[in-house]
C-alpha positions in Angstrom: -0.6 5.9 -21.4 -3.2 4.4 -19.0 -4.8 6.0 -16.6 -3.1 5.8 -13.0 -4.3 3.7 -10.4 -4.0 4.6 -6.3 -3.5 2.2 -3.5 -2.5 0.9 -0.2 -0.3 -1.7 1.4 0.6 -2.8 4.9 3.0 -3.7 6.7 3.5 -4.6 9.9 6.5 -2.3 10.9 8.3 -4.9 13.1 8.8 -6.4 9.9 9.0 -4.5 7.2 8.7 0.1 8.4 8.9 2.9 6.3 12.1 3.6 7.9 13.8 0.9 6.5 11.8 0.2 3.2 13.6 4.5 2.9 17.2 2.6 3.6 17.0 0.3 1.2 15.5 2.7 -1.3 13.4 -0.1 -2.9 11.4 -3.5 -2.6 9.6 -6.5 -3.6 6.0 -6.9 -2.0 6.3 -9.9 -0.7 4.4 -12.5 2.1 0.9 -11.7 0.0 -1.1 -14.9 0.3 -5.0 -14.0 0.1 -6.5 -14.3 -3.6 -7.9 -10.7 -3.6 -4.4 -8.7 -3.1 -2.6 -11.2 -5.0 -5.2 -9.9 -7.2 -4.7 -6.6 -6.2 -0.9 -6.8 -6.5 -1.1 -7.9 -10.6 -3.6 -5.0 -11.4 -0.9 -2.7 -10.2 1.0 -0.7 -13.1 4.2 0.8 -13.4 3.8 4.7 -11.9 0.9 4.1 -9.7 1.3 5.3 -6.6 1.0 3.7 -3.2 0.2 4.6 -0.1 2.1 3.0 3.0 0.5 1.8 5.8 1.5 0.3 9.4 -0.1 -2.4 11.1 -1.2 -3.7 13.8 1.4 -0.8 15.6 1.1 2.0 15.1 -2.0 1.5 13.0 -1.3 4.6 9.7 -0.4 5.3 6.6 3.5 7.1 6.9 4.0 7.7 3.6 3.6 7.7 -0.6 5.5 5.3 -2.9 4.8 3.8 -6.3 5.4 0.9 -8.2 8.5 0.6 -10.3 8.1 -2.8 -12.1 4.7 -5.0 -12.3 4.0 -8.5 -11.0 6.2 -11.5 -11.3 6.9 -15.0 -9.6 7.3 -14.5 -5.6 10.8 -15.4 -5.9 10.4 -16.4 -1.7 8.5 -18.9 -2.9 8.4 -22.3 -5.9 4.4 -21.3 -5.8 3.3 -20.0 -9.0 0.5 -18.7 -7.6 2.1 -15.5 -5.7 3.7 -12.8 -7.2 5.6 -9.9 -6.0 5.8 -5.9 -7.7 8.7 -4.0 -7.0 8.2 -0.4 -5.0 10.2 2.5 -4.6 9.2 5.2 -1.9 8.5 8.7 -2.8 7.1 11.1 0.1 7.5 10.8 3.8 4.0 12.1 4.9 4.4 15.0 7.3 1.9 13.8 10.1 0.7 10.1 9.8 -3.0 9.6 9.0 -4.4 7.4 11.7 -7.1 4.5 11.0 -9.0 6.5 13.4 -9.2 9.5 11.1 -9.4 7.9 8.5 -12.9 6.5 10.2 -13.8 9.3 10.8 -13.5 11.0 7.8 -16.8 10.6 5.8 -15.8 10.5 2.3 -13.4 7.5 2.8 -16.0 5.0 5.5 -16.5 2.7 2.8 -12.5 2.4 1.6 -11.1 -1.3 2.5 -8.6 -0.1 4.5 -12.5 0.4 6.9 -14.5 -2.8 5.0 -12.1 -5.0 4.7 -9.5 -4.8 7.6 -7.4 -7.8 6.7 -6.7 -7.0 3.2 -3.3 -6.2 2.9 -3.2 -4.6 -0.3 -6.3 -2.8 -1.8 -7.6 -0.4 -4.3 -8.2 2.9 -3.5 -10.4 5.9 -5.6 -8.2 8.9 -6.7 -10.4 11.1 -4.6 -9.6 9.1 -1.8 -5.4 8.5 -2.1 -6.1 12.4 -2.8 -8.1 12.7 1.2 -5.2 11.1 2.7 -2.3 12.6 1.5 -4.1 16.2 2.3 -4.7 14.9 6.1 -1.6 14.1 6.3 0.2 16.8 5.3 
């Protein structure tokens, strides 16, 4: 079995919130129209863990999801360039971890959330993922 990978996905809460995701219990991650983000979706494997980040309003990591189905054609478009993965919620963080807290944490200064603010799907190192979880517990 391959080693688990770790990711962060962003969603604007008014478009798709953590609360709605938990009500749904499963969603496909659509609307990605950036090639780097799309390539990251294509790299996701079943069982990978994903931090769920509320962007624009809130600007904080609110929960952990997991990949339950690997990439397939985005059903919201006929353009074969775009793909989705299926995600399911795993747990809500006890304390949301804000962008300010992440920026203030020396060990997280190089993550894409800080370096590439507009990227909606990004890879994290295991220790970065674990640090954010620890900050939120």
